[in-house]
N, C-alpha and C positions, 0 to 999 in steps of 0.2 A: 638489573636483577630484580628489584622490587616490583617493577612493572610486570615482568615475566611471572613472578610468583602470584601476583594479583590476578592476571589473566587465567592462569591455571585454576585458581580457586573459583573464579566466575564460571568458567566452562564446566568444571566439575559440578557446580551447583545446578546449572541449567540442564545438565543431563538427567537430573532427577526431579525436575520441576513438576509441580502438580497443578497450579492454577496461576492466573495472572495476579490475583490479589495476594496470595501467599508468597509468591516469588518476589514481588516488588516489596512486600513488607519485610522480608528476611534479608534483603540486600541493601547495601549502602546506596547512596544517591548516584554513585558513579558505576553502577552495574551496566552491562552492555547487552543489547539484544540485536539480532540480525533479522530484518524483514525482507523476504524475497519479493521485490517490487514487480508486480504483474507476473510473478513466477520467475523462472530463470530467463528473463526477457532479453538478456544479453546474448543468449545462445539460440533461442527458439522464438517464433512469433508470440508476442505478448498475450497473456490471458488465454492461451490454449491449454487443453488438458495435458498435452505433451510438455509444455513449459512448466506446468505445476508439478508434474511427476518428476521432472529433472530437478526442479528446485527442492522438492522433498528429499531427494537423495543427497542433496548438498548440506543437509542438516541445519537449516536456519531455525530460528525460534518461532517465526510466524510466516505464513504465506498470505499475500494480499489478494483481495477480490474487489475490483471496482464494479459497481452495480448500476444497471439501467433497466427500467421496466419495458417489457414487450407490450404489444397491443392487448394481449390477453393476460397481462399482469404477472408475467413470469420474470423474476429478477435475472437478467442476463449478465454474465461476467464479461464486461467490455469497458474500456477506459472512458469512452465518450458517448454522448447521446447520438453521435453520428456513426454511420456505417461505412462511408465511402473512402476512408483513409486506411482501413485494415481488411476490407472484404471486396469481393467482386460484385457487389450489389448493383453498381451502375451498368454492368453488362447483363446481369440476370433480370433486373427489374428496372429498365430505363425509364419507364413511365411513372415510377413511384417517387420521384424526387419532388421536393416542395418548391415553392416559388424562389427560394434563395439558392436553388440548385443543389441542396444537400439532401442526403437520405438519412432518415431518422429511425432509430431502433423502435421507437414507440409506434411507428406506423406499420409494423410487421408483426404477425403472430410468431410465437416461438417456433412452430413448425416451419414457417417460411424462413426464419432466421437460420435454422439448422441446415437449410439447403444451400446456404452460402459457403464459399471457400474463404478462409482467413489466411492472410499473408502478413509478412513483415510490414510495419507501418510505412506509408508512402504519402507523397503530396498528391491529392486527388486531381489537381489541375495539371500537373506535369507528369505524374506517374513515377517520379523519381523517389527511390527508396531513401528514407530519412537517415538511417545509419548504414552507410554503404558497406561496411565490413561485417555486418551481421547476416543472419540466415537469408539466403537469396529470395527476393520477392517473387511470388508466384510459384515457388517450388514447394513440393510436399503436398499433403492432404490434411488440412487443419480445419476444424469446425468451431462454431460458437457453442457454449454450454451454459447451463443454469447454475445458480448458486447451490441448489440442492445437489446437483450432480457433482460439483466440486467438493462440497462438504462430505459427501459419501466417499469420494476418492480419498480425501485426507483422513477421515475417521477410519476408513478401511485399512489404509496403510499404517495408521497408528496401532490398529489391532494386530496386523500381521507382523509388524516390525518391533513392536514394544516401545516405540517412541511416543512422544506426546507433543507433536508440532501443532501450534495453534493457528487460528484463522484471524484475518485482520480486514474485515469488510469495510468498504467506503460507499456510501450512497452518493451518486453523482447528480448534481443539479436538481435538488428537491423542489426548488421554486418552479422550474420548468415542468416537472411532473404535476405539481399542484395546479398549474395553469391548464394542464391537459386532463384534469379531473382524477389524478392518481396520487395516492399517498405511499410513496416508496419507503418511507421510514416505517410506517405501520406494517406494511407487507413484509419487509425484511426482518423486522423484530419478531413477527409471528413465526417465520420460517426458522430463524435462529433458535427460538424457544422450542420448536418441535424437535430440533436436533440437540437439545440439551445446553444451549448457550443462553443463559438467563442472567447471571450475575458475575461479579468479579471472581467468584470461585471457579468460573469456567474459563477455558483457555481461548478467549475471544476478546479482541479489542475492536471497538466500533469507532469509525472516524468519519468526519465530514468537514468540508470547507465552509459551509453555510452555518454561521454561529447561531442564528435564530432557530434553525432547524435542529441543531445538536442540543441546544438548550431545551427545545420542545421534547426531544427524545428523553431527556432526563426528567423534566418537570411535569409535562403533560402526559407523555406516554409511559412514564414511571419506570423507565429502564434502569436496571442496576448493573449494567455492563460497564466495563472499563471504557471510558470515552476519551477520545483524543480530538482536540480542536485543531484542524489544519489551518495554517496561516500562509497567506499568499502576498498580501500587501503590507508595506512598511508601517502604515498607521495601525495595523492590527497588533503589532508587537507592543503597543501601549495599552492594550486591553486585557492584560494578564489577570488583573484583579477580578474582572468580571468573568473571564473564562474559568477561573478557579472556583466559582460558585456552582458550576455544574460539571466541569470536565476534570479528568484525572491527569491529563497530559496535553502537550501541544506538539504539532508537527510542522515546524517551519522549514522553509527553503534554507539549505545550508549557508547560502550567501547572506542570509539575515543574521548569521552568527559570526562569520569570518569577515573582517574588514580589509586589512591589507598587511603586507609584509614590511617590517621595519628592521633594518640591520640583521636580516636573515631570520627574524622571528615573526610569526603571525600574530596580529592583533585581533582582539575579539570585541564584539558588542557585549552589553550586559545582559542579553536576553536569557542565556542559560542560567546565570546566577540569579536573576530576577525570578525566573520560573521555579527554580529549586527552592527559593525562599518561601514560595507559595505552596510547596509540596507537589508541583507539577512535574511530571516526567517530560523529557524532550527527545522526540524521535524525528531526526532531520531527514529530508529528502533532497535530491536523489543522487546516490553515489554510483557513477558510471565510469568504468575503466577506459572507455573509448570517448569520454568527454570530460577531460581533466580540468578545463578552465585554466586557472593560474597555478595549479599544483604541478610539480615536476614529475610526480608519479602517483599511481593509485595508492601505494602504501603511505605516501605523505598525506594524501587526502584523508584516508581512513584514520591514521594516527592523530592527525591534527584535530579532527573533529571529535573522535571518540575519547581521546585521552587529554590532549591539550585544552580543548574547549569543554571537555567533560560532559558531552551529551550522553544520553542513556541508551540510545539505539539509532539505527539508520535503516532507511529503505535503500535497497541496492538492486540493480539489474544483474549483478554478478555476486550472488550470495556465497558461492564457493570461495571467491577471492577474499571476501571480508572474513569469513570463517577461518580461512588459512592464515590471514594476517593476525587474527586474535590468538591463534595457536602458537605463533612464533614466540 
């Protein structure tokens, strides 16, 4: 009963949230947010406008945008620097692959990129769809789009619906961009500023796996946005004290939090507790109803991490399912 009352209070608060900073300040450390991972990617091809519109209707707190620069410096919403595992680039531009056999976003203008068809993620070597029970590969008519186009969709829907759903952009592989003479962080921050995302008072969370680059965003580029340091490798969990000097939160893989089950109860690492002691929020990735790992159900997955492990939010391909679990 106590959990039910608490969830109702949390959901009621988030329905009237005004900014990242104010929302986090007013809530206890165990508040929960839902981030639509690549949109409603469990139902439609990831990072398409259709997936973002569907995600919006599911009422998450934030919608995620992974960003890679085009040849003409347009931030394109796509998960990787490669094109050949989510588009028909190999068929349309067979001569444009690099020596490693891959097709890179950065080698195409935005106009060229918009001529491609987007599909459900697949293995470019075998053509096999990665998640077999998701939207059929090669079906439908989906396109790539820019960060600006997605922001205008979300801000437009916020205007027409009265909601205040935020954005959660991630710059992908900034070192690769630097080596190719491009500053994806600077370009992205300028666009965010143009659309009113400047500080923690605005409903935007900025994330990156590259710690050096995220620290640069805070200290050299002087960004006052809410910053989340994504974590991939085990040794990075030992760097929380440093992360806390520039970031507001961390984004670990959920398996860096959950250890094992003993006598029917999940055991956890100290990561969440350690982060909270430093004032860092914890948004774990990625919660997938069709990839449960060692959990018996999606409900167990969500409740174990959000409540038992006490993380502050999660990235999920199925935002509607997490929202519904929180409502129960």
